[in-house]
KEKE-3310 file (N, C-alpha, C; in steps of 0.2 Angstrom, whole numbers, plus 5000, padded with zeros to 4 digits):
npx = (5460:5472:5488:5502:5518:5533:5539:5554:5559:5555:5559:5553:5540:5544:5551:5541:5533:5541:5542:5529:5526:5532:5524:5513:5517:5516:5504:5501:5496:5500:5492:5480:5482:5495:5511:5521:5515:5514:5509:5519:5527:5540:5543:5555:5556:5545:5548:5559:5552:5543:5552:5559:5548:5544:5556:5556:5543:5546:5555:5548:5537:5544:5550:5539:5532:5541:5540:5527:5525:5526:5513:5506:5509:5507:5495:5485:5471:5474:5478:5475:5489:5500:5512:5524:5534:5546:5550:5563:5565:5571:5569:5558:5543:5532:5515:5505:5489:5486:5479:5465:5464:5466:5454:5445:5437:5445:5441:5437:5449:5456:5450:5453:5467:5468:5463:5472:5484:5481:5480:5493:5500:5495:5500:5513:5524:5528:5533:5527:5515:5508:5496:5494:5484:5473:5463:5450:5453:5442:5424:5422:5434:5450:5461:5470:5472:5485:5484:5491:5490:5494:5502:5510:5517:5520:5511:5508:5498:5490:5483:5490:5486:5489:5488:5489:5495:5497:5509:5513:5526:5529:5526:5517:5516:5504:5504:5505:5492:5488:5478:5469:5468:5461:5469:5471:5477:5487:5484:5471:5456:5460:5471:5489:5498:5512)
npy = (5510:5507:5504:5513:5515:5523:5521:5516:5510:5499:5488:5485:5480:5469:5461:5458:5451:5440:5434:5431:5423:5412:5407:5405:5395:5384:5379:5376:5368:5360:5363:5351:5348:5352:5351:5347:5339:5323:5315:5310:5319:5323:5329:5336:5340:5348:5358:5364:5368:5377:5386:5391:5397:5407:5415:5420:5427:5437:5444:5449:5456:5466:5473:5477:5485:5495:5502:5505:5514:5528:5531:5530:5541:5552:5565:5561:5549:5532:5520:5503:5492:5480:5467:5455:5440:5434:5418:5416:5418:5430:5442:5455:5462:5475:5474:5479:5486:5492:5504:5502:5499:5511:5518:5512:5510:5509:5497:5488:5487:5479:5466:5465:5464:5452:5443:5445:5441:5427:5422:5424:5417:5404:5401:5398:5407:5414:5414:5420:5432:5448:5459:5476:5487:5499:5503:5508:5505:5502:5507:5524:5526:5534:5528:5521:5506:5495:5483:5468:5457:5441:5427:5412:5400:5388:5385:5394:5406:5422:5436:5451:5463:5480:5493:5510:5527:5544:5556:5571:5567:5556:5539:5529:5514:5501:5485:5471:5461:5444:5436:5423:5417:5411:5399:5402:5408:5401:5387:5378:5369:5353:5355:5355:5365:5377)
npz = (5600:5588:5592:5586:5578:5572:5555:5548:5537:5524:5529:5541:5539:5531:5540:5549:5541:5538:5551:5554:5544:5547:5558:5551:5543:5550:5549:5536:5521:5506:5491:5484:5471:5469:5461:5469:5478:5481:5490:5498:5505:5515:5532:5532:5519:5518:5526:5519:5507:5513:5518:5506:5500:5509:5510:5497:5497:5506:5499:5488:5495:5501:5491:5484:5494:5497:5484:5484:5495:5492:5488:5499:5507:5499:5494:5486:5482:5487:5476:5471:5468:5460:5461:5455:5457:5448:5439:5441:5454:5460:5452:5453:5447:5442:5440:5426:5422:5411:5399:5401:5415:5421:5421:5430:5446:5462:5469:5459:5452:5460:5458:5445:5445:5452:5443:5432:5438:5441:5428:5423:5433:5431:5419:5422:5424:5435:5452:5464:5469:5474:5480:5484:5493:5501:5515:5527:5545:5553:5552:5553:5559:5559:5556:5543:5534:5527:5515:5511:5500:5497:5488:5485:5474:5480:5489:5500:5506:5511:5519:5524:5536:5540:5550:5548:5550:5543:5545:5540:5530:5536:5540:5551:5559:5564:5573:5563:5556:5552:5540:5534:5518:5503:5493:5477:5465:5458:5455:5447:5449:5444:5437:5433:5432:5431)
capx = (5463:5478:5495:5506:5525:5536:5542:5560:5560:5550:5562:5549:5535:5547:5553:5535:5531:5545:5540:5522:5526:5534:5518:5508:5519:5515:5497:5501:5496:5500:5485:5479:5484:5502:5516:5525:5511:5513:5507:5525:5531:5542:5544:5561:5554:5540:5552:5563:5547:5541:5558:5560:5542:5545:5561:5554:5538:5549:5558:5542:5534:5549:5551:5532:5530:5545:5537:5520:5526:5524:5506:5503:5511:5505:5488:5480:5469:5478:5475:5478:5495:5502:5519:5525:5541:5547:5552:5570:5565:5574:5566:5551:5540:5526:5509:5501:5483:5486:5474:5458:5464:5466:5447:5440:5438:5449:5438:5437:5456:5458:5448:5457:5474:5468:5462:5479:5489:5479:5482:5501:5503:5494:5505:5519:5529:5530:5533:5523:5512:5506:5492:5494:5479:5472:5456:5450:5453:5435:5420:5423:5441:5454:5467:5469:5476:5488:5482:5496:5487:5500:5502:5516:5515:5521:5505:5508:5493:5488:5483:5493:5483:5493:5485:5494:5493:5502:5510:5518:5529:5531:5521:5517:5512:5502:5506:5501:5488:5488:5472:5469:5466:5461:5474:5467:5480:5491:5481:5463:5454:5465:5477:5495:5502:5517)
capy = (5512:5503:5507:5514:5517:5526:5516:5519:5508:5493:5482:5483:5475:5463:5457:5456:5445:5434:5431:5429:5417:5406:5405:5403:5389:5378:5376:5376:5362:5361:5361:5344:5347:5354:5346:5345:5335:5316:5311:5308:5325:5322:5335:5340:5343:5353:5364:5367:5371:5383:5391:5394:5401:5412:5419:5424:5431:5442:5448:5452:5461:5471:5478:5480:5490:5501:5505:5508:5519:5535:5532:5531:5548:5558:5568:5558:5543:5527:5515:5496:5490:5473:5465:5448:5438:5430:5411:5415:5419:5436:5447:5458:5466:5478:5472:5484:5484:5496:5509:5500:5499:5518:5521:5509:5512:5505:5490:5484:5486:5473:5460:5465:5462:5445:5439:5445:5436:5420:5421:5424:5412:5397:5400:5396:5412:5417:5410:5423:5438:5452:5465:5480:5492:5502:5505:5510:5499:5501:5512:5529:5527:5538:5524:5517:5499:5493:5476:5465:5450:5438:5420:5409:5394:5382:5384:5399:5411:5425:5443:5455:5469:5484:5499:5516:5534:5548:5563:5574:5562:5550:5534:5526:5507:5497:5478:5468:5455:5440:5433:5418:5419:5405:5398:5402:5411:5396:5381:5379:5363:5347:5356:5355:5370:5380)
capz = (5595:5586:5594:5580:5579:5566:5551:5546:5531:5522:5533:5547:5536:5529:5546:5552:5536:5540:5558:5554:5539:5551:5562:5546:5540:5555:5548:5529:5517:5499:5487:5482:5464:5468:5458:5474:5483:5479:5496:5501:5507:5522:5536:5530:5512:5519:5529:5514:5503:5516:5518:5500:5498:5514:5507:5491:5498:5509:5494:5485:5499:5503:5485:5483:5500:5495:5478:5486:5500:5490:5487:5506:5509:5495:5495:5481:5484:5486:5471:5472:5464:5461:5459:5454:5458:5442:5440:5443:5462:5462:5449:5455:5442:5444:5435:5424:5419:5404:5399:5404:5422:5423:5421:5434:5453:5466:5471:5452:5450:5464:5454:5438:5447:5454:5436:5429:5442:5440:5421:5423:5437:5428:5413:5424:5423:5441:5458:5469:5468:5479:5478:5489:5493:5507:5517:5534:5549:5554:5550:5558:5561:5555:5555:5537:5534:5521:5515:5507:5498:5493:5487:5482:5470:5484:5494:5505:5504:5516:5519:5530:5537:5544:5551:5548:5550:5540:5548:5535:5525:5540:5541:5558:5558:5569:5573:5557:5558:5547:5539:5530:5511:5499:5488:5471:5459:5455:5452:5446:5448:5445:5433:5436:5429:5436)
cpx = (5470:5484:5499:5513:5528:5539:5548:5562:5555:5553:5557:5544:5538:5549:5547:5532:5535:5543:5533:5521:5528:5528:5513:5510:5517:5508:5496:5500:5497:5494:5486:5482:5491:5506:5520:5522:5510:5511:5513:5530:5533:5542:5550:5560:5549:5543:5556:5558:5545:5546:5559:5554:5543:5550:5559:5548:5541:5552:5553:5539:5538:5549:5544:5530:5535:5542:5531:5520:5524:5517:5503:5504:5509:5497:5483:5477:5473:5474:5479:5484:5497:5509:5519:5532:5541:5550:5559:5571:5568:5571:5559:5549:5533:5521:5506:5495:5481:5481:5467:5458:5464:5459:5443:5442:5442:5447:5438:5444:5458:5456:5452:5464:5473:5467:5469:5484:5487:5481:5489:5503:5501:5497:5512:5525:5531:5529:5528:5520:5509:5502:5492:5488:5477:5464:5456:5450:5446:5431:5421:5430:5445:5460:5465:5473:5479:5486:5487:5493:5492:5499:5508:5514:5516:5516:5504:5503:5490:5487:5486:5489:5487:5490:5491:5491:5499:5503:5515:5520:5531:5525:5522:5512:5510:5505:5502:5497:5487:5481:5473:5466:5466:5466:5471:5471:5484:5489:5473:5461:5459:5471:5483:5500:5507:5523)
cpy = (5508:5507:5508:5516:5519:5520:5519:5516:5502:5487:5480:5478:5469:5458:5454:5450:5439:5430:5428:5423:5411:5403:5402:5396:5383:5375:5375:5369:5364:5359:5354:5343:5350:5349:5344:5340:5328:5312:5308:5313:5324:5329:5339:5343:5348:5359:5367:5370:5377:5388:5395:5399:5408:5417:5423:5428:5437:5447:5452:5457:5467:5476:5481:5486:5496:5505:5508:5513:5526:5536:5533:5538:5554:5560:5564:5551:5537:5522:5508:5495:5483:5472:5457:5446:5433:5423:5411:5416:5425:5442:5449:5463:5469:5475:5478:5482:5488:5501:5508:5500:5506:5521:5517:5511:5507:5497:5485:5483:5480:5466:5459:5462:5454:5441:5439:5441:5429:5418:5420:5418:5405:5396:5398:5400:5415:5412:5413:5429:5442:5458:5469:5485:5494:5503:5507:5504:5497:5507:5518:5530:5531:5534:5520:5510:5498:5485:5473:5458:5447:5430:5418:5402:5388:5381:5389:5405:5415:5432:5446:5461:5474:5491:5504:5522:5538:5554:5566:5568:5555:5545:5531:5520:5504:5490:5475:5462:5451:5437:5428:5420:5413:5405:5397:5405:5406:5390:5381:5372:5357:5349:5356:5359:5373:5376)
cpz = (5594:5588:5587:5582:5572:5562:5548:5539:5530:5526:5538:5545:5534:5535:5549:5547:5537:5546:5557:5549:5542:5555:5557:5543:5544:5553:5540:5526:5510:5496:5485:5475:5463:5465:5463:5479:5480:5484:5500:5503:5514:5526:5534:5523:5513:5522:5524:5509:5506:5517:5512:5498:5503:5512:5501:5492:5502:5504:5490:5489:5500:5497:5484:5488:5498:5489:5480:5491:5498:5489:5494:5509:5505:5496:5491:5484:5482:5481:5472:5467:5465:5458:5459:5454:5452:5444:5443:5451:5464:5459:5451:5449:5444:5438:5433:5421:5413:5405:5402:5411:5425:5424:5426:5441:5456:5467:5464:5450:5454:5460:5448:5440:5449:5447:5432:5432:5441:5433:5420:5427:5434:5422:5415:5424:5429:5447:5464:5466:5474:5476:5484:5488:5500:5508:5524:5539:5551:5552:5556:5560:5556:5553:5548:5538:5527:5521:5510:5506:5494:5493:5483:5479:5474:5489:5499:5502:5510:5515:5525:5530:5542:5544:5551:5548:5546:5543:5544:5530:5529:5541:5548:5557:5564:5568:5567:5560:5552:5546:5534:5523:5507:5494:5482:5465:5455:5452:5452:5445:5449:5440:5436:5433:5434:5437)
residu = (MET:ILE:PRO:VAL:ARG:PRO:LEU:PHE:SER:ALA:ALA:THR:ILE:THR:ALA:THR:LEU:LEU:ALA:SER:SER:ILE:ALA:LEU:SER:GLU:SER:ILE:THR:LEU:PRO:ALA:ASN:SER:PRO:LEU:LYS:ASP:GLY:GLN:VAL:THR:GLU:GLU:GLU:MET:ALA:SER:ILE:LEU:SER:ALA:ALA:GLN:THR:GLN:LEU:VAL:ARG:LEU:THR:ASP:GLU:ALA:THR:LYS:ALA:TYR:ARG:GLY:GLN:LEU:THR:ASP:ALA:ARG:PRO:ASN:MET:PRO:SER:ALA:TRP:MET:LEU:MET:LYS:ASP:GLY:THR:THR:VAL:LYS:ARG:ILE:SER:LEU:GLY:GLU:GLN:GLY:ALA:GLU:VAL:PRO:ALA:SER:ALA:ARG:ILE:TYR:MET:TYR:ARG:ALA:ALA:ILE:LYS:ALA:ILE:ALA:GLN:GLY:GLY:GLU:ILE:ASN:ALA:ALA:ALA:ILE:LEU:TYR:THR:GLY:ARG:VAL:SER:GLU:GLY:SER:GLU:VAL:GLU:ALA:LEU:VAL:ILE:GLU:HIS:GLU:HIS:ARG:LEU:GLY:VAL:SER:ALA:ASN:LYS:VAL:ILE:GLY:PHE:THR:VAL:ASP:GLY:ASN:GLU:LEU:ARG:TRP:SER:GLU:PRO:VAL:SER:GLN:SER:LYS:PRO:PHE:GLU:TRP:PHE:TYR:ASP:GLY:ASP:SER:ARG:LYS:GLY)
# end
């Protein structure tokens, strides 16, 4: 069973994202069609790029997790939700699927959010995006997991999977696990948008 601990705020997930982003950054490479990749990226430039992406992803996931927390503790089924970090690097907005999104099952909403994010991202309006959704850690387990699927236009892309249990209104979190995720929302083929 996954060890769990109480969560006092979204800061715990944020701190974990920060720490694991550092580990993730050690193996990150910019997409071949990134406007920042001209074959001449120095180690100092790469460190600066990853630091900016990491700071913005921490802001995005902190705000998204705080907003999503209520869905985790209420009695209703958890539905996927998504947020985007605007081009200014500080404004976080929730993504709405409109009336059509309200009628589809959770798994279809994830695909709809991915398509919406890709359209917005390739239009150059955002720096980062995240989709939050839940599922079971394993078949037959009572422990659910929060998945934070995130991507930054500078080439950072991953999934955070965090097991949790709910006791009344209190959440207990397990240690997060990072999983690789294809970088696919911000660049398509050889286009150089964003």
